[in-house]
Backbone atoms as SQL, in Angstrom:
CREATE TABLE atoms (id INTEGER PRIMARY KEY, chain TEXT, resi INTEGER, resn TEXT, atom TEXT, x REAL, y REAL, z REAL);
INSERT INTO atoms VALUES
  (1, 'A', 1, 'MET', 'N', 0.826, -1.180, 0.000),
  (2, 'A', 1, 'MET', 'CA', 0.000, 0.000, 0.000),
  (3, 'A', 1, 'MET', 'C', 0.870, 1.243, 0.000),
  (4, 'A', 2, 'ASN', 'N', 1.954, 1.262, 0.764),
  (5, 'A', 2, 'ASN', 'CA', 2.799, 2.438, 0.844),
  (6, 'A', 2, 'ASN', 'C', 3.492, 2.710, -0.486),
  (7, 'A', 3, 'THR', 'N', 3.939, 1.664, -1.156),
  (8, 'A', 3, 'THR', 'CA', 4.607, 1.839, -2.443),
  (9, 'A', 3, 'THR', 'C', 3.633, 2.377, -3.474),
  (10, 'A', 4, 'VAL', 'N', 2.440, 1.852, -3.463),
  (11, 'A', 4, 'VAL', 'CA', 1.424, 2.302, -4.419),
  (12, 'A', 4, 'VAL', 'C', 1.086, 3.762, -4.172),
  (13, 'A', 5, 'SER', 'N', 0.947, 4.144, -2.914),
  (14, 'A', 5, 'SER', 'CA', 0.604, 5.533, -2.603),
  (15, 'A', 5, 'SER', 'C', 1.731, 6.479, -3.008),
  (16, 'A', 6, 'VAL', 'N', 2.963, 6.064, -2.818),
  (17, 'A', 6, 'VAL', 'CA', 4.091, 6.901, -3.207),
  (18, 'A', 6, 'VAL', 'C', 4.115, 7.066, -4.729),
  (19, 'A', 7, 'ILE', 'N', 3.863, 6.003, -5.445),
  (20, 'A', 7, 'ILE', 'CA', 3.847, 6.065, -6.909),
  (21, 'A', 7, 'ILE', 'C', 2.737, 6.985, -7.386),
  (22, 'A', 8, 'ILE', 'N', 1.564, 6.878, -6.771),
  (23, 'A', 8, 'ILE', 'CA', 0.434, 7.725, -7.167),
  (24, 'A', 8, 'ILE', 'C', 0.760, 9.196, -6.931),
  (25, 'A', 9, 'VAL', 'N', 1.338, 9.486, -5.785),
  (26, 'A', 9, 'VAL', 'CA', 1.688, 10.871, -5.477),
  (27, 'A', 9, 'VAL', 'C', 2.736, 11.390, -6.449),
  (28, 'A', 10, 'CYS', 'N', 3.713, 10.557, -6.765),
  (29, 'A', 10, 'CYS', 'CA', 4.744, 10.975, -7.712),
  (30, 'A', 10, 'CYS', 'C', 4.146, 11.246, -9.088),
  (31, 'A', 11, 'VAL', 'N', 3.248, 10.405, -9.523),
  (32, 'A', 11, 'VAL', 'CA', 2.607, 10.597, -10.820),
  (33, 'A', 11, 'VAL', 'C', 1.805, 11.886, -10.823),
  (34, 'A', 12, 'ILE', 'N', 1.114, 12.165, -9.729),
  (35, 'A', 12, 'ILE', 'CA', 0.332, 13.401, -9.643),
  (36, 'A', 12, 'ILE', 'C', 1.250, 14.612, -9.732),
  (37, 'A', 13, 'TYR', 'N', 2.360, 14.584, -9.016),
  (38, 'A', 13, 'TYR', 'CA', 3.270, 15.725, -9.045),
  (39, 'A', 13, 'TYR', 'C', 3.985, 15.856, -10.388),
  (40, 'A', 14, 'VAL', 'N', 4.191, 14.741, -11.068),
  (41, 'A', 14, 'VAL', 'CA', 4.860, 14.808, -12.365),
  (42, 'A', 14, 'VAL', 'C', 3.925, 15.386, -13.419),
  (43, 'A', 15, 'PHE', 'N', 2.673, 14.936, -13.419),
  (44, 'A', 15, 'PHE', 'CA', 1.737, 15.387, -14.449),
  (45, 'A', 15, 'PHE', 'C', 1.050, 16.703, -14.101),
  (46, 'A', 16, 'PHE', 'N', 0.987, 17.052, -12.829),
  (47, 'A', 16, 'PHE', 'CA', 0.350, 18.296, -12.425),
  (48, 'A', 16, 'PHE', 'C', 1.278, 19.127, -11.546),
  (49, 'A', 17, 'PRO', 'N', 2.420, 19.518, -12.048),
  (50, 'A', 17, 'PRO', 'CA', 3.322, 20.332, -11.215),
  (51, 'A', 17, 'PRO', 'C', 2.818, 21.773, -11.180),
  (52, 'A', 18, 'SER', 'N', 2.270, 22.170, -10.068),
  (53, 'A', 18, 'SER', 'CA', 1.667, 23.498, -9.981),
  (54, 'A', 18, 'SER', 'C', 2.718, 24.594, -9.979),
  (55, 'A', 19, 'ASP', 'N', 3.524, 24.626, -8.977),
  (56, 'A', 19, 'ASP', 'CA', 4.542, 25.672, -8.917),
  (57, 'A', 19, 'ASP', 'C', 5.922, 25.132, -9.283),
  (58, 'A', 20, 'ALA', 'N', 5.986, 23.878, -9.666),
  (59, 'A', 20, 'ALA', 'CA', 7.278, 23.292, -10.014),
  (60, 'A', 20, 'ALA', 'C', 7.816, 23.905, -11.299),
  (61, 'A', 21, 'LEU', 'N', 6.945, 24.136, -12.272),
  (62, 'A', 21, 'LEU', 'CA', 7.405, 24.725, -13.535),
  (63, 'A', 21, 'LEU', 'C', 7.829, 26.171, -13.361),
  (64, 'A', 22, 'GLU', 'N', 7.171, 26.901, -12.490),
  (65, 'A', 22, 'GLU', 'CA', 7.532, 28.287, -12.256),
  (66, 'A', 22, 'GLU', 'C', 8.904, 28.399, -11.597),
  (67, 'A', 23, 'ASN', 'N', 9.179, 27.507, -10.657),
  (68, 'A', 23, 'ASN', 'CA', 10.438, 27.565, -9.919),
  (69, 'A', 23, 'ASN', 'C', 11.553, 26.765, -10.588),
  (70, 'A', 24, 'GLU', 'N', 11.258, 26.095, -11.671),
  (71, 'A', 24, 'GLU', 'CA', 12.246, 25.233, -12.289),
  (72, 'A', 24, 'GLU', 'C', 13.419, 26.037, -12.857),
  (73, 'A', 25, 'GLN', 'N', 13.164, 27.200, -13.331),
  (74, 'A', 25, 'GLN', 'CA', 14.234, 28.001, -13.921),
  (75, 'A', 25, 'GLN', 'C', 15.200, 28.498, -12.853),
  (76, 'A', 26, 'THR', 'N', 14.709, 28.781, -11.658),
  (77, 'A', 26, 'THR', 'CA', 15.573, 29.323, -10.617),
  (78, 'A', 26, 'THR', 'C', 16.186, 28.231, -9.749),
  (79, 'A', 27, 'CYS', 'N', 15.565, 27.033, -9.699),
  (80, 'A', 27, 'CYS', 'CA', 16.064, 25.960, -8.840),
  (81, 'A', 27, 'CYS', 'C', 16.835, 24.938, -9.667),
  (82, 'A', 28, 'SER', 'N', 17.830, 24.371, -9.042),
  (83, 'A', 28, 'SER', 'CA', 18.525, 23.280, -9.708),
  (84, 'A', 28, 'SER', 'C', 17.747, 21.992, -9.454),
  (85, 'A', 29, 'ARG', 'N', 18.228, 20.919, -10.004),
  (86, 'A', 29, 'ARG', 'CA', 17.526, 19.649, -9.923),
  (87, 'A', 29, 'ARG', 'C', 17.483, 19.089, -8.497),
  (88, 'A', 30, 'PHE', 'N', 18.552, 19.223, -7.746),
  (89, 'A', 30, 'PHE', 'CA', 18.621, 18.604, -6.421),
  (90, 'A', 30, 'PHE', 'C', 17.673, 19.253, -5.405),
  (91, 'A', 31, 'PRO', 'N', 17.589, 20.552, -5.309),
  (92, 'A', 31, 'PRO', 'CA', 16.597, 21.117, -4.364),
  (93, 'A', 31, 'PRO', 'C', 15.157, 20.761, -4.751),
  (94, 'A', 32, 'TYR', 'N', 14.886, 20.711, -6.051),
  (95, 'A', 32, 'TYR', 'CA', 13.548, 20.342, -6.504),
  (96, 'A', 32, 'TYR', 'C', 13.226, 18.909, -6.085),
  (97, 'A', 33, 'GLU', 'N', 14.165, 18.003, -6.277),
  (98, 'A', 33, 'GLU', 'CA', 13.949, 16.615, -5.875),
  (99, 'A', 33, 'GLU', 'C', 13.821, 16.494, -4.359),
  (100, 'A', 34, 'GLU', 'N', 14.578, 17.314, -3.640),
  (101, 'A', 34, 'GLU', 'CA', 14.490, 17.299, -2.189),
  (102, 'A', 34, 'GLU', 'C', 13.106, 17.778, -1.730),
  (103, 'A', 35, 'GLN', 'N', 12.600, 18.813, -2.356),
  (104, 'A', 35, 'GLN', 'CA', 11.256, 19.293, -2.030),
  (105, 'A', 35, 'GLN', 'C', 10.208, 18.223, -2.368),
  (106, 'A', 36, 'MET', 'N', 10.386, 17.616, -3.532),
  (107, 'A', 36, 'MET', 'CA', 9.440, 16.577, -3.953),
  (108, 'A', 36, 'MET', 'C', 9.473, 15.406, -2.972),
  (109, 'A', 37, 'LEU', 'N', 10.643, 14.995, -2.555),
  (110, 'A', 37, 'LEU', 'CA', 10.774, 13.909, -1.606),
  (111, 'A', 37, 'LEU', 'C', 10.126, 14.275, -0.270),
  (112, 'A', 38, 'GLY', 'N', 10.304, 15.510, 0.163),
  (113, 'A', 38, 'GLY', 'CA', 9.673, 15.965, 1.403),
  (114, 'A', 38, 'GLY', 'C', 8.154, 15.910, 1.311),
  (115, 'A', 39, 'LYS', 'N', 7.628, 16.351, 0.180),
  (116, 'A', 39, 'LYS', 'CA', 6.176, 16.317, -0.012),
  (117, 'A', 39, 'LYS', 'C', 5.668, 14.882, -0.056),
  (118, 'A', 40, 'VAL', 'N', 6.382, 14.010, -0.745),
  (119, 'A', 40, 'VAL', 'CA', 5.987, 12.605, -0.828),
  (120, 'A', 40, 'VAL', 'C', 6.001, 11.976, 0.562),
  (121, 'A', 41, 'MET', 'N', 6.998, 12.301, 1.356),
  (122, 'A', 41, 'MET', 'CA', 7.082, 11.748, 2.708),
  (123, 'A', 41, 'MET', 'C', 5.924, 12.246, 3.570),
  (124, 'A', 42, 'LYS', 'N', 5.553, 13.523, 3.411),
  (125, 'A', 42, 'LYS', 'CA', 4.415, 14.058, 4.159),
  (126, 'A', 42, 'LYS', 'C', 3.122, 13.352, 3.765),
  (127, 'A', 43, 'VAL', 'N', 2.944, 13.158, 2.461),
  (128, 'A', 43, 'VAL', 'CA', 1.745, 12.475, 1.983),
  (129, 'A', 43, 'VAL', 'C', 1.719, 11.042, 2.483),
  (130, 'A', 44, 'GLU', 'N', 2.862, 10.378, 2.458),
  (131, 'A', 44, 'GLU', 'CA', 2.927, 9.004, 2.940),
  (132, 'A', 44, 'GLU', 'C', 2.594, 8.929, 4.426),
  (133, 'A', 45, 'ALA', 'N', 3.112, 9.866, 5.219),
  (134, 'A', 45, 'ALA', 'CA', 2.811, 9.884, 6.654),
  (135, 'A', 45, 'ALA', 'C', 1.325, 10.138, 6.886),
  (136, 'A', 46, 'LYS', 'N', 0.757, 11.041, 6.091),
  (137, 'A', 46, 'LYS', 'CA', -0.672, 11.334, 6.222),
  (138, 'A', 46, 'LYS', 'C', -1.510, 10.112, 5.858),
  (139, 'A', 47, 'MET', 'N', -1.121, 9.390, 4.814),
  (140, 'A', 47, 'MET', 'CA', -1.850, 8.192, 4.413),
  (141, 'A', 47, 'MET', 'C', -1.747, 7.112, 5.484),
  (142, 'A', 48, 'GLU', 'N', -0.596, 6.975, 6.121),
  (143, 'A', 48, 'GLU', 'CA', -0.454, 6.010, 7.208),
  (144, 'A', 48, 'GLU', 'C', -1.365, 6.384, 8.374),
  (145, 'A', 49, 'GLN', 'N', -1.451, 7.691, 8.666),
  (146, 'A', 49, 'GLN', 'CA', -2.343, 8.165, 9.721),
  (147, 'A', 49, 'GLN', 'C', -3.799, 7.846, 9.362),
  (148, 'A', 50, 'TRP', 'N', -4.193, 8.082, 8.124),
  (149, 'A', 50, 'TRP', 'CA', -5.559, 7.777, 7.684),
  (150, 'A', 50, 'TRP', 'C', -5.826, 6.277, 7.767),
  (151, 'A', 51, 'ASP', 'N', -4.818, 5.480, 7.438),
  (152, 'A', 51, 'ASP', 'CA', -4.964, 4.031, 7.516),
  (153, 'A', 51, 'ASP', 'C', -5.220, 3.595, 8.963),
  (154, 'A', 52, 'LYS', 'N', -4.483, 4.165, 9.912),
  (155, 'A', 52, 'LYS', 'CA', -4.698, 3.850, 11.327),
  (156, 'A', 52, 'LYS', 'C', -6.088, 4.276, 11.781),
  (157, 'A', 53, 'GLU', 'N', -6.497, 5.478, 11.361),
  (158, 'A', 53, 'GLU', 'CA', -7.823, 5.967, 11.742),
  (159, 'A', 53, 'GLU', 'C', -8.915, 5.080, 11.141),
  (160, 'A', 54, 'LEU', 'N', -8.718, 4.644, 9.917),
  (161, 'A', 54, 'LEU', 'CA', -9.688, 3.769, 9.269),
  (162, 'A', 54, 'LEU', 'C', -9.783, 2.435, 10.006),
  (163, 'A', 55, 'LYS', 'N', -8.656, 1.891, 10.424),
  (164, 'A', 55, 'LYS', 'CA', -8.672, 0.634, 11.183),
  (165, 'A', 55, 'LYS', 'C', -9.396, 0.800, 12.508),
  (166, 'A', 56, 'ARG', 'N', -9.158, 1.927, 13.199),
  (167, 'A', 56, 'ARG', 'CA', -9.865, 2.188, 14.455),
  (168, 'A', 56, 'ARG', 'C', -11.366, 2.313, 14.215),
  (169, 'A', 57, 'PHE', 'N', -11.722, 3.028, 13.147),
  (170, 'A', 57, 'PHE', 'CA', -13.135, 3.203, 12.798),
  (171, 'A', 57, 'PHE', 'C', -13.780, 1.856, 12.501),
  (172, 'A', 58, 'GLU', 'N', -13.090, 1.000, 11.763),
  (173, 'A', 58, 'GLU', 'CA', -13.614, -0.329, 11.463),
  (174, 'A', 58, 'GLU', 'C', -13.822, -1.142, 12.739),
  (175, 'A', 59, 'GLU', 'N', -12.876, -1.053, 13.672),
  (176, 'A', 59, 'GLU', 'CA', -13.004, -1.787, 14.934),
  (177, 'A', 59, 'GLU', 'C', -14.209, -1.303, 15.726),
  (178, 'A', 60, 'VAL', 'N', -14.414, 0.019, 15.752),
  (179, 'A', 60, 'VAL', 'CA', -15.553, 0.573, 16.474),
  (180, 'A', 60, 'VAL', 'C', -16.857, 0.114, 15.830),
  (181, 'A', 61, 'ILE', 'N', -16.924, 0.192, 14.515),
  (182, 'A', 61, 'ILE', 'CA', -18.138, -0.217, 13.801),
  (183, 'A', 61, 'ILE', 'C', -18.403, -1.704, 14.033),
  (184, 'A', 62, 'LEU', 'N', -17.371, -2.526, 13.958),
  (185, 'A', 62, 'LEU', 'CA', -17.547, -3.964, 14.191),
  (186, 'A', 62, 'LEU', 'C', -18.032, -4.252, 15.613),
  (187, 'A', 63, 'SER', 'N', -17.495, -3.543, 16.588),
  (188, 'A', 63, 'SER', 'CA', -17.934, -3.772, 17.964),
  (189, 'A', 63, 'SER', 'C', -19.383, -3.324, 18.149),
  (190, 'A', 64, 'VAL', 'N', -19.767, -2.215, 17.524),
  (191, 'A', 64, 'VAL', 'CA', -21.157, -1.758, 17.617),
  (192, 'A', 64, 'VAL', 'C', -22.086, -2.773, 16.967),
  (193, 'A', 65, 'LEU', 'N', -21.710, -3.253, 15.799),
  (194, 'A', 65, 'LEU', 'CA', -22.536, -4.246, 15.114),
  (195, 'A', 65, 'LEU', 'C', -22.641, -5.546, 15.916),
  (196, 'A', 66, 'GLU', 'N', -21.554, -5.962, 16.517),
  (197, 'A', 66, 'GLU', 'CA', -21.570, -7.177, 17.335),
  (198, 'A', 66, 'GLU', 'C', -22.494, -6.991, 18.543),
  (199, 'A', 67, 'HIS', 'N', -22.408, -5.833, 19.169),
  (200, 'A', 67, 'HIS', 'CA', -23.274, -5.539, 20.310),
  (201, 'A', 67, 'HIS', 'C', -24.742, -5.558, 19.887),
  (202, 'A', 68, 'ARG', 'N', -25.052, -4.955, 18.759),
  (203, 'A', 68, 'ARG', 'CA', -26.439, -4.932, 18.281),
  (204, 'A', 68, 'ARG', 'C', -26.922, -6.332, 17.910),
  (205, 'A', 69, 'ARG', 'N', -26.046, -7.137, 17.346),
  (206, 'A', 69, 'ARG', 'CA', -26.422, -8.512, 17.014),
  (207, 'A', 69, 'ARG', 'C', -26.758, -9.287, 18.281),
  (208, 'A', 70, 'GLU', 'N', -25.916, -9.157, 19.310),
  (209, 'A', 70, 'GLU', 'CA', -26.167, -9.844, 20.575),
  (210, 'A', 70, 'GLU', 'C', -27.469, -9.364, 21.208),
  (211, 'A', 71, 'GLU', 'N', -27.705, -8.061, 21.177),
  (212, 'A', 71, 'GLU', 'CA', -28.931, -7.505, 21.736),
  (213, 'A', 71, 'GLU', 'C', -30.149, -8.020, 20.971),
  (214, 'A', 72, 'THR', 'N', -30.045, -8.087, 19.658),
  (215, 'A', 72, 'THR', 'CA', -31.145, -8.598, 18.842),
  (216, 'A', 72, 'THR', 'C', -31.413, -10.067, 19.149),
  (217, 'A', 73, 'GLU', 'N', -30.365, -10.854, 19.329),
  (218, 'A', 73, 'GLU', 'CA', -30.534, -12.266, 19.676),
  (219, 'A', 73, 'GLU', 'C', -31.227, -12.415, 21.032),
  (220, 'A', 74, 'ARG', 'N', -30.840, -11.574, 22.002),
  (221, 'A', 74, 'ARG', 'CA', -31.482, -11.625, 23.320),
  (222, 'A', 74, 'ARG', 'C', -32.967, -11.273, 23.209),
  (223, 'A', 75, 'GLN', 'N', -33.267, -10.230, 22.445),
  (224, 'A', 75, 'GLN', 'CA', -34.665, -9.845, 22.271),
  (225, 'A', 75, 'GLN', 'C', -35.454, -10.940, 21.558),
  (226, 'A', 76, 'LEU', 'N', -34.847, -11.553, 20.558),
  (227, 'A', 76, 'LEU', 'CA', -35.517, -12.631, 19.839),
  (228, 'A', 76, 'LEU', 'C', -35.820, -13.809, 20.769),
  (229, 'A', 77, 'GLU', 'N', -34.866, -14.164, 21.604),
  (230, 'A', 77, 'GLU', 'CA', -35.099, -15.241, 22.573),
  (231, 'A', 77, 'GLU', 'C', -36.216, -14.871, 23.542),
  (232, 'A', 78, 'LYS', 'N', -36.207, -13.625, 24.002),
  (233, 'A', 78, 'LYS', 'CA', -37.239, -13.156, 24.926),
  (234, 'A', 78, 'LYS', 'C', -38.610, -13.201, 24.261),
  (235, 'A', 79, 'PHE', 'N', -38.712, -12.696, 23.040),
  (236, 'A', 79, 'PHE', 'CA', -39.986, -12.689, 22.326),
  (237, 'A', 79, 'PHE', 'C', -40.450, -14.108, 22.015),
  (238, 'A', 80, 'SER', 'N', -39.525, -14.972, 21.680),
  (239, 'A', 80, 'SER', 'CA', -39.896, -16.364, 21.407),
  (240, 'A', 80, 'SER', 'C', -40.452, -17.022, 22.654),
  (241, 'A', 81, 'GLU', 'N', -39.824, -16.789, 23.787),
  (242, 'A', 81, 'GLU', 'CA', -40.295, -17.354, 25.049),
  (243, 'A', 81, 'GLU', 'C', -41.674, -16.797, 25.404),
  (244, 'A', 82, 'GLU', 'N', -41.857, -15.482, 25.235),
  (245, 'A', 82, 'GLU', 'CA', -43.162, -14.874, 25.513),
  (246, 'A', 82, 'GLU', 'C', -44.221, -15.425, 24.563),
  (247, 'A', 83, 'ASN', 'N', -43.868, -15.605, 23.314),
  (248, 'A', 83, 'ASN', 'CA', -44.799, -16.159, 22.328),
  (249, 'A', 83, 'ASN', 'C', -45.213, -17.584, 22.726),
  (250, 'A', 84, 'LYS', 'N', -44.243, -18.375, 23.126),
  (251, 'A', 84, 'LYS', 'CA', -44.526, -19.746, 23.556),
  (252, 'A', 84, 'LYS', 'C', -45.431, -19.750, 24.775),
  (253, 'A', 85, 'ASN', 'N', -45.147, -18.883, 25.730),
  (254, 'A', 85, 'ASN', 'CA', -45.975, -18.801, 26.940),
  (255, 'A', 85, 'ASN', 'C', -47.405, -18.381, 26.597),
  (256, 'A', 86, 'LEU', 'N', -47.547, -17.412, 25.723),
  (257, 'A', 86, 'LEU', 'CA', -48.885, -16.973, 25.327),
  (258, 'A', 86, 'LEU', 'C', -49.641, -18.070, 24.594),
  (259, 'A', 87, 'ARG', 'N', -48.966, -18.792, 23.730),
  (260, 'A', 87, 'ARG', 'CA', -49.621, -19.906, 23.030),
  (261, 'A', 87, 'ARG', 'C', -50.068, -20.987, 24.018),
  (262, 'A', 88, 'ASP', 'N', -49.199, -21.306, 24.962),
  (263, 'A', 88, 'ASP', 'CA', -49.557, -22.301, 25.978),
  (264, 'A', 88, 'ASP', 'C', -50.749, -21.827, 26.803),
  (265, 'A', 89, 'GLU', 'N', -50.740, -20.540, 27.150),
  (266, 'A', 89, 'GLU', 'CA', -51.836, -19.974, 27.929),
  (267, 'A', 89, 'GLU', 'C', -53.149, -20.034, 27.145),
  (268, 'A', 90, 'ILE', 'N', -53.101, -19.716, 25.863),
  (269, 'A', 90, 'ILE', 'CA', -54.296, -19.778, 25.017),
  (270, 'A', 90, 'ILE', 'C', -54.800, -21.212, 24.914),
  (271, 'A', 91, 'VAL', 'N', -53.890, -22.147, 24.716),
  (272, 'A', 91, 'VAL', 'CA', -54.278, -23.556, 24.624),
  (273, 'A', 91, 'VAL', 'C', -54.904, -24.013, 25.933),
  (274, 'A', 92, 'ASN', 'N', -54.323, -23.627, 27.050),
  (275, 'A', 92, 'ASN', 'CA', -54.871, -24.015, 28.354),
  (276, 'A', 92, 'ASN', 'C', -56.253, -23.416, 28.580),
  (277, 'A', 93, 'LYS', 'N', -56.451, -22.163, 28.201),
  (278, 'A', 93, 'LYS', 'CA', -57.748, -21.520, 28.394),
  (279, 'A', 93, 'LYS', 'C', -58.811, -22.171, 27.514),
  (280, 'A', 94, 'THR', 'N', -58.464, -22.464, 26.275),
  (281, 'A', 94, 'THR', 'CA', -59.454, -23.068, 25.382),
  (282, 'A', 94, 'THR', 'C', -59.806, -24.479, 25.845),
  (283, 'A', 95, 'THR', 'N', -58.854, -25.228, 26.355),
  (284, 'A', 95, 'THR', 'CA', -59.167, -26.577, 26.833),
  (285, 'A', 95, 'THR', 'C', -59.975, -26.505, 28.116),
  (286, 'A', 96, 'ASP', 'N', -59.694, -25.531, 28.990),
  (287, 'A', 96, 'ASP', 'CA', -60.468, -25.362, 30.217),
  (288, 'A', 96, 'ASP', 'C', -61.905, -24.969, 29.896),
  (289, 'A', 97, 'GLU', 'N', -62.096, -24.087, 28.954),
  (290, 'A', 97, 'GLU', 'CA', -63.438, -23.656, 28.570),
  (291, 'A', 97, 'GLU', 'C', -64.199, -24.794, 27.911),
  (292, 'A', 98, 'ASP', 'N', -63.530, -25.589, 27.118),
  (293, 'A', 98, 'ASP', 'CA', -64.178, -26.712, 26.450),
  (294, 'A', 98, 'ASP', 'C', -64.636, -27.751, 27.469),
  (295, 'A', 99, 'MET', 'N', -63.898, -27.908, 28.535),
  (296, 'A', 99, 'MET', 'CA', -64.252, -28.891, 29.546),
  (297, 'A', 99, 'MET', 'C', -65.498, -28.461, 30.311),
  (298, 'A', 100, 'GLY', 'N', -65.670, -27.171, 30.551),
  (299, 'A', 100, 'GLY', 'CA', -66.795, -26.678, 31.325),
  (300, 'A', 100, 'GLY', 'C', -68.085, -26.615, 30.531),
  (301, 'A', 101, 'ASN', 'N', -68.044, -26.380, 29.274),
  (302, 'A', 101, 'ASN', 'CA', -69.231, -26.240, 28.441),
  (303, 'A', 101, 'ASN', 'C', -69.392, -27.478, 27.571),
  (304, 'A', 102, 'PRO', 'N', -70.565, -28.100, 27.639),
  (305, 'A', 102, 'PRO', 'CA', -70.758, -29.267, 26.777),
  (306, 'A', 102, 'PRO', 'C', -70.958, -28.828, 25.333),
  (307, 'A', 103, 'VAL', 'N', -70.523, -29.638, 24.460),
  (308, 'A', 103, 'VAL', 'CA', -70.672, -29.361, 23.040),
  (309, 'A', 103, 'VAL', 'C', -72.064, -29.817, 22.625),
  (310, 'A', 104, 'ILE', 'N', -72.803, -28.951, 21.983),
  (311, 'A', 104, 'ILE', 'CA', -74.161, -29.266, 21.555),
  (312, 'A', 104, 'ILE', 'C', -74.145, -29.461, 20.054),
  (313, 'A', 105, 'ALA', 'N', -74.659, -30.576, 19.648),
  (314, 'A', 105, 'ALA', 'CA', -74.760, -30.860, 18.226),
  (315, 'A', 105, 'ALA', 'C', -76.215, -30.719, 17.822),
  (316, 'A', 106, 'PHE', 'N', -76.451, -30.091, 16.737),
  (317, 'A', 106, 'PHE', 'CA', -77.811, -29.930, 16.253),
  (318, 'A', 106, 'PHE', 'C', -78.133, -31.074, 15.313),
  (319, 'A', 107, 'ASN', 'N', -79.306, -31.645, 15.514),
  (320, 'A', 107, 'ASN', 'CA', -79.737, -32.785, 14.721),
  (321, 'A', 107, 'ASN', 'C', -81.036, -32.406, 14.017),
  (322, 'A', 108, 'ARG', 'N', -81.201, -32.840, 12.794),
  (323, 'A', 108, 'ARG', 'CA', -82.401, -32.514, 12.040),
  (324, 'A', 108, 'ARG', 'C', -83.621, -33.300, 12.538),
  (325, 'A', 109, 'ASP', 'N', -83.357, -34.381, 13.149),
  (326, 'A', 109, 'ASP', 'CA', -84.469, -35.226, 13.584),
  (327, 'A', 109, 'ASP', 'C', -85.214, -34.645, 14.788),
  (328, 'A', 110, 'ILE', 'N', -84.603, -33.709, 15.498),
  (329, 'A', 110, 'ILE', 'CA', -85.273, -33.129, 16.651),
  (330, 'A', 110, 'ILE', 'C', -86.323, -32.141, 16.146),
  (331, 'A', 111, 'ARG', 'N', -87.539, -32.335, 16.653),
  (332, 'A', 111, 'ARG', 'CA', -88.618, -31.473, 16.204),
  (333, 'A', 111, 'ARG', 'C', -88.980, -30.490, 17.309),
  (334, 'A', 112, 'CYS', 'N', -89.340, -29.357, 16.887),
  (335, 'A', 112, 'CYS', 'CA', -89.727, -28.323, 17.835),
  (336, 'A', 112, 'CYS', 'C', -91.138, -28.577, 18.339),
  (337, 'A', 113, 'ILE', 'N', -91.363, -28.234, 19.577),
  (338, 'A', 113, 'ILE', 'CA', -92.683, -28.375, 20.159),
  (339, 'A', 113, 'ILE', 'C', -93.505, -27.156, 19.768),
  (340, 'A', 114, 'GLU', 'N', -94.695, -27.462, 19.217),
  (341, 'A', 114, 'GLU', 'CA', -95.520, -26.356, 18.766),
  (342, 'A', 114, 'GLU', 'C', -96.629, -26.084, 19.695);
C-alpha cells in the first residue's frame, strides 16, 4: 500500500506540477527533488495516519454491530419465550373452557314443540 501511494503521489506531481514549472528556472535539480521527496514523505505519513484511523473506525463499527447482534438475539429469545408462553396460555384456556361447556350438536331429527 505504501509503495502504491508513493507512486500515485509521484505521478500526480509529475503530471500536475503546480509551482514546479515556475520555480524550475531558478532551482537546480537537487533542491527540486528534495522538495518533492519531502512532499511525498508528508503524503505518505498522512496516508499512514488515515490508515490507522480507518482501522480504528472499522473496529468501532464492528464492535457496535456485534453488540447490536447480541442484543437482537437476546430480544428474539425473549420474544420467542413470551410467544410460547402466550400460546400455551391460550391452549390451556381453550381446553379449560371446552371442559366446562358441553358441546351441543344440532340434529335434524329433533322437532320443535308447537
